[in-house]
N, C-alpha and C positions, 0 to 999 in steps of 0.2 A: 773811332770804329768802335770803341770796347764799350763807350755809353750809350752806342746807339740802341745795341742787343739787348738792352731791360726796358720791359715796361711798367708804365704805373700799375699800382695796383691801387683799386678803391677803397675806401675804408667806409666800415658799415658796424657801427655804434652796437646794433642789436640782432648781430650776425649769430650772439651764441645764445638767446633765449630759444625756448620748447614751444612746438605745436600746441595747442592745447588738445587734452585730450577729450575724445567722445564715450556717451553714455554706452554701456557694453550691449549688445544686441541681447543678450538672454536675461538681463536683466528689465528690458524694454520687454520682453517677452512674458515674466514672470509677474511683470505688473498686472500687465492685461488680463493675464492670467487671472490673477487674484480679481481684479477688477468683475468681472467675467461671471465669477464664482459668485461673489457677492451679490452680482445683480442677479444672478439666477436663484438664489437663495429665497432673495427679497419677491422674487416674481413666483416661485411656486409658494411660499409663504402668502402672498397675498391671493391669489390664486386659486390654491388646490386648500392649502391647509386651512384650519380654525382662525377665526380673526383672536388676535392675541386680546387678552383679558387685561383690563386695566385693575390696579390695585386695590378698587372698593370690588370688585368682581372675583379679585382673589382671595379676599377677605373673606366675603359672603361664601365663596364655594369653601375655604377650610371651614368657615363657623358648621358649613353643611355637613361638612366629612365628619367633622366630631363628633354632630348629634347623632348622625348615622352609626357611627361608632360605639357614641354610649349605648343607643337603642339595641344595638349588634351585642354588647355585652348585657345588657339586660336580659334579653331573647336569651343567651347564652345560660345567666345565672337560673330564669326562669325551666331553661329545660331539664337541667341539672336535678334542679329541686322535685320537679313533677318527676323524673327518673327513678329520685328517692322513692318520691310516696309510692310510685308506681312498684318497686320494689318491695315497699314496707306493705303493701294490700297482696301483692302475690305471697307472702310469706306469712300474712293474717287467714289468706284464702286456705294455703295448704295446712296451716295450724288448725282451721275448720273442719277442713276434711278429713285430717288423720282425726279429727273429735270425734267428728260425725261417723267415720268408721270403726271406731273404737266404741260406741254410744249402740251401733248398729250391732255388734259383736256381742255388747253385755244383754242387748233386748234379746236375741236370738240365745243365749245362754240361759236368762230368766223364761224364756218363753218353752226352752227344753227342760227347764226343772219345774215350771208351773205344769206342764204336761205331763211329766213324771209322777208330779204329787197329784192331779188329778187321777192320774192310771190309778193310784192307790184306793183311791176316794171310792165309797159304795158305790153301784150306778143307782140313778134316779128310778124309784119302785113303778113309776109310773108310766116310765120311757117317754116316746115322744120325740119329735123333728129335733128338740134341740131340750138336751137332759140338764134338770137343775142337780147338779153332783153335789152343792154344799151350800149352807146360807148363815147367815147369824146375824142379828137384831138386835140394835138395842136403843131404848130412847132417851136423850141427852140434850136441856137445852133446848126444849120445845120442838127437837127435832128427830127423826127417823136413822138414823144409822144403819147402813146395810153394807154387807159384805158376801157375795153370792160367785160362784164358780160354775160357769156354763159349759157344756161339751157339746159339738156334735159327731156323726159319722165321721172318722179319721179319712175317710175318701173324699170327704167334701172339697170339691175343686177352688172355692173362694168363700169368702167373708159371707154370713147371710144377714141382709140388715132388717131390724126389727125394734120393737120397745118393749123396755121393761118395765111391768106394772104391779103396782103394788096396792092392793088392796086391804087395810088394816083395820080389826075387828078389835073393838074395846069398848069401855065406858066414859061417860063425861056427864061430870055431874051427878053420877050416881045411875046414871040412864046407860045401857046397853047402845051401841051404834056402830057403824060398820063406813070407815072413809076410803073412799078411792082417790089417792094421792096423783102429781102431777107424772103421765109417763117418763120415759127415762129413755133415748137412743140408744142402741146398743149395736154391735158387729159383732157375729158370732164367728169365729175360725173352729179349727177344731178344738181350742180350750179356750177359754174366754172369762179374765176377772174382772168382775164389775163389783165396784164400791165409790161409795158417796153419801149425800145426808140429804134427806126430804123434811118442806116444813110439816108440822103436825099442828090441826086447830087447838087453839088455845083451850086449855084445861082437859085434851082428849087425853086418858091415859091407854098406849097400845097395847095388847096381851098376845095378837096371833096376827099373822100376816100372810095371805096368801100371796104366792110369788106367778106373776103370769109371762111368759115371754110370747108375745104377738106378732105378728108380721106388718101390723101398723096399729095404732090407736081406736082401741074398739072393734077389730078385726080379728083374723084367725088366729085360735092358740098354738101353737108349736110348743109349748111343754107351762109343767105348773109344779108346784109345791107348796104345800101349808108348813108352818113353823111356827113356834111359838119365839115373843122377844124377850128378851133375857135381861 
Protein backbone atom coordinates (compact mmCIF):
# COMPACT_ATOMS: atom_id res chain seq x y z
CA UNK A 1 0.00 0.00 0.00
CA UNK A 2 2.81 2.47 0.82
CA UNK A 3 4.83 1.63 -2.25
CA UNK A 4 1.91 2.26 -4.58
CA UNK A 5 1.67 5.94 -3.58
CA UNK A 6 5.03 6.89 -5.28
CA UNK A 7 5.08 7.76 -9.01
CA UNK A 8 8.11 7.30 -11.22
CA UNK A 9 10.04 10.48 -12.19
CA UNK A 10 11.40 10.66 -15.71
CA UNK A 11 15.14 11.40 -16.03
CA UNK A 12 16.06 14.19 -18.47
CA UNK A 13 19.83 14.69 -18.79
CA UNK A 14 19.39 18.10 -20.72
CA UNK A 15 17.01 19.62 -18.29
CA UNK A 16 19.64 22.01 -16.84
CA UNK A 17 20.52 23.73 -20.23
CA UNK A 18 19.43 27.43 -20.81
CA UNK A 19 17.31 28.49 -23.71
CA UNK A 20 19.25 30.50 -26.46
CA UNK A 21 19.10 34.31 -26.12
CA UNK A 22 17.48 36.47 -28.78
CA UNK A 23 19.14 39.58 -30.28
CA UNK A 24 17.83 42.68 -28.46
CA UNK A 25 15.25 44.59 -30.33
CA UNK A 26 16.92 47.98 -29.77
CA UNK A 27 20.13 46.68 -31.32
CA UNK A 28 18.25 45.57 -34.39
CA UNK A 29 16.59 48.96 -34.67
CA UNK A 30 19.95 50.69 -34.23
CA UNK A 31 21.56 48.66 -36.99
CA UNK A 32 18.62 49.30 -39.28
CA UNK A 33 18.85 53.04 -38.56
CA UNK A 34 22.57 53.09 -39.27
CA UNK A 35 22.06 51.26 -42.53
CA UNK A 36 19.23 53.59 -43.55
CA UNK A 37 21.34 56.66 -42.68
CA UNK A 38 24.31 55.42 -44.68
CA UNK A 39 22.06 54.63 -47.61
CA UNK A 40 20.50 58.09 -47.36
CA UNK A 41 23.90 59.76 -47.34
CA UNK A 42 24.98 57.81 -50.39
CA UNK A 43 21.72 58.62 -52.16
CA UNK A 44 21.99 62.36 -51.46
CA UNK A 45 25.64 62.41 -52.46
CA UNK A 46 24.99 60.63 -55.73
CA UNK A 47 21.78 62.51 -56.56
CA UNK A 48 22.27 66.10 -55.35
CA UNK A 49 25.91 66.75 -54.43
CA UNK A 50 28.79 67.32 -56.89
CA UNK A 51 30.55 64.14 -57.96
CA UNK A 52 33.49 63.08 -55.87
CA UNK A 53 36.90 63.94 -57.27
CA UNK A 54 39.47 61.40 -58.19
CA UNK A 55 43.03 61.55 -56.87
CA UNK A 56 44.27 63.12 -60.11
CA UNK A 57 41.50 65.71 -60.12
CA UNK A 58 42.22 66.52 -56.48
CA UNK A 59 45.93 67.04 -57.27
CA UNK A 60 45.04 69.27 -60.25
CA UNK A 61 42.64 71.29 -58.12
CA UNK A 62 45.31 71.74 -55.44
CA UNK A 63 47.85 72.87 -58.04
CA UNK A 64 45.34 75.38 -59.45
CA UNK A 65 44.68 76.70 -55.96
CA UNK A 66 48.40 77.12 -55.31
CA UNK A 67 48.83 78.99 -58.62
CA UNK A 68 45.88 81.24 -57.77
CA UNK A 69 47.33 81.92 -54.31
CA UNK A 70 50.71 82.75 -55.85
CA UNK A 71 49.06 85.14 -58.33
CA UNK A 72 47.05 86.75 -55.51
CA UNK A 73 50.26 87.29 -53.54
CA UNK A 74 51.96 88.81 -56.60
CA UNK A 75 49.03 91.17 -57.19
CA UNK A 76 49.06 92.12 -53.51
CA UNK A 77 52.78 92.97 -53.76
CA UNK A 78 52.16 94.97 -56.96
CA UNK A 79 49.36 96.87 -55.22
CA UNK A 80 51.63 97.73 -52.30
CA UNK A 81 54.37 98.91 -54.68
CA UNK A 82 51.86 101.01 -56.66
CA UNK A 83 50.57 102.54 -53.44
CA UNK A 84 54.15 103.37 -52.43
CA UNK A 85 54.87 104.99 -55.82
CA UNK A 86 51.60 106.95 -55.58
CA UNK A 87 52.59 108.18 -52.12
CA UNK A 88 55.99 109.28 -53.46
CA UNK A 89 54.36 110.98 -56.47
CA UNK A 90 51.92 112.85 -54.23
CA UNK A 91 54.79 113.96 -51.99
CA UNK A 92 56.75 115.16 -55.04
CA UNK A 93 53.66 116.97 -56.33
CA UNK A 94 53.22 118.74 -53.01
CA UNK A 95 56.91 119.70 -52.98
CA UNK A 96 56.63 121.07 -56.53
CA UNK A 97 53.45 122.95 -55.62
CA UNK A 98 55.20 124.48 -52.59
CA UNK A 99 58.21 125.36 -54.76
CA UNK A 100 55.94 126.93 -57.40
CA UNK A 101 54.15 128.94 -54.73
CA UNK A 102 57.52 130.13 -53.43
CA UNK A 103 58.63 131.02 -56.97
CA UNK A 104 55.44 133.00 -57.52
CA UNK A 105 55.96 134.88 -54.29
CA UNK A 106 59.56 135.62 -55.30
CA UNK A 107 58.36 136.78 -58.75
CA UNK A 108 55.75 139.01 -57.13
CA UNK A 109 58.36 140.53 -54.85
CA UNK A 110 60.73 140.99 -57.79
CA UNK A 111 57.95 142.60 -59.82
CA UNK A 112 57.24 144.97 -56.96
CA UNK A 113 60.95 145.80 -56.74
CA UNK A 114 61.14 146.43 -60.49
CA UNK A 115 58.02 148.58 -60.24
CA UNK A 116 59.56 150.62 -57.44
CA UNK A 117 62.78 150.97 -59.45
CA UNK A 118 60.87 152.01 -62.57
CA UNK A 119 58.97 154.59 -60.57
CA UNK A 120 62.30 156.14 -59.56
CA UNK A 121 63.52 156.32 -63.19
CA UNK A 122 63.04 159.53 -65.20
CA UNK A 123 60.05 159.51 -67.55
CA UNK A 124 60.46 158.89 -71.28
CA UNK A 125 60.78 162.35 -72.84
CA UNK A 126 58.95 161.15 -75.96
CA UNK A 127 55.99 159.71 -74.06
CA UNK A 128 53.87 157.25 -76.03
CA UNK A 129 51.63 154.31 -75.20
CA UNK A 130 54.76 152.41 -74.10
CA UNK A 131 57.50 154.43 -72.45
CA UNK A 132 61.17 153.44 -72.68
CA UNK A 133 62.21 154.40 -69.16
CA UNK A 134 65.83 153.24 -69.46
CA UNK A 135 68.00 151.19 -71.80
CA UNK A 136 71.62 150.06 -72.04
CA UNK A 137 73.48 148.63 -75.05
CA UNK A 138 76.94 147.18 -75.51
CA UNK A 139 78.60 145.18 -78.29
CA UNK A 140 80.42 141.98 -77.41
CA UNK A 141 81.58 138.97 -79.46
CA UNK A 142 79.72 140.04 -82.58
CA UNK A 143 76.38 140.59 -80.77
CA UNK A 144 74.48 143.58 -79.45
CA UNK A 145 73.46 143.06 -75.82
CA UNK A 146 70.47 145.08 -74.71
CA UNK A 147 68.77 145.74 -71.38
CA UNK A 148 65.65 147.96 -71.36
CA UNK A 149 62.88 148.90 -68.93
CA UNK A 150 59.47 149.52 -70.50
CA UNK A 151 56.37 150.80 -68.77
CA UNK A 152 52.74 151.61 -69.43
CA UNK A 153 49.98 153.41 -67.61
CA UNK A 154 49.36 151.60 -64.31
CA UNK A 155 45.67 151.51 -65.16
CA UNK A 156 46.32 148.99 -67.97
CA UNK A 157 44.15 145.93 -67.36
CA UNK A 158 46.30 143.35 -69.19
CA UNK A 159 49.73 143.07 -70.87
CA UNK A 160 50.13 144.55 -74.30
CA UNK A 161 51.61 142.31 -76.98
CA UNK A 162 54.12 143.88 -79.33
CA UNK A 163 57.65 143.66 -80.71
CA UNK A 164 60.93 145.31 -79.80
CA UNK A 165 62.68 146.59 -82.93
CA UNK A 166 66.33 147.69 -82.72
CA UNK A 167 67.70 149.84 -85.54
CA UNK A 168 71.47 150.15 -85.14
CA UNK A 169 73.61 152.77 -86.87
CA UNK A 170 77.40 152.51 -87.06
CA UNK A 171 80.22 151.75 -89.46
CA UNK A 172 81.34 148.74 -91.42
CA UNK A 173 84.73 148.65 -93.10
CA UNK A 174 84.91 152.44 -92.75
CA UNK A 175 81.50 153.09 -94.26
CA UNK A 176 78.54 154.46 -92.27
CA UNK A 177 75.55 152.13 -92.37
CA UNK A 178 72.33 151.29 -90.56
CA UNK A 179 71.17 147.77 -89.67
CA UNK A 180 67.70 146.65 -88.61
CA UNK A 181 68.01 143.66 -86.29
CA UNK A 182 65.57 140.80 -85.89
CA UNK A 183 62.42 141.96 -83.98
CA UNK A 184 61.84 140.50 -80.51
CA UNK A 185 58.34 139.67 -79.25
CA UNK A 186 57.46 141.31 -75.91
CA UNK A 187 54.55 141.46 -73.47
CA UNK A 188 54.40 144.83 -71.74
CA UNK A 189 52.49 145.14 -68.50
CA UNK A 190 52.70 148.09 -66.18
CA UNK A 191 56.48 147.54 -65.96
CA UNK A 192 58.56 145.14 -68.05
CA UNK A 193 62.31 144.45 -68.02
CA UNK A 194 63.58 143.17 -71.38
CA UNK A 195 67.10 141.87 -71.93
CA UNK A 196 68.91 139.72 -74.43
CA UNK A 197 71.41 139.70 -77.30
CA UNK A 198 71.07 139.87 -81.09
CA UNK A 199 73.76 139.04 -83.67
CA UNK A 200 75.40 141.86 -85.63
CA UNK A 201 76.70 141.67 -89.19
CA UNK A 202 80.34 140.62 -89.41
CA UNK A 203 82.67 143.59 -89.10
CA UNK A 204 79.90 145.99 -88.01
CA UNK A 205 80.79 148.51 -85.31
CA UNK A 206 77.57 149.78 -83.60
CA UNK A 207 77.46 153.33 -82.27
CA UNK A 208 73.82 154.28 -81.74
CA UNK A 209 70.55 152.33 -81.32
CA UNK A 210 67.02 153.44 -82.05
CA UNK A 211 64.78 151.31 -79.84
CA UNK A 212 61.24 151.08 -81.14
CA UNK A 213 58.24 149.34 -79.57
CA UNK A 214 55.77 148.37 -82.30
CA UNK A 215 52.39 146.64 -82.14
CA UNK A 216 53.70 144.14 -84.77
CA UNK A 217 56.70 143.82 -87.12
CA UNK A 218 56.80 146.95 -89.30
CA UNK A 219 53.59 148.05 -87.55
CA UNK A 220 52.41 151.05 -85.59
CA UNK A 221 54.93 152.63 -83.23
CA UNK A 222 53.97 152.57 -79.53
CA UNK A 223 57.18 153.99 -78.10
CA UNK A 224 60.72 154.94 -79.13
CA UNK A 225 64.05 156.12 -77.76
CA UNK A 226 67.52 156.73 -79.19
CA UNK A 227 70.57 155.82 -77.10
CA UNK A 228 74.27 155.38 -77.66
CA UNK A 229 76.10 152.07 -77.48
CA UNK A 230 78.66 151.89 -74.67
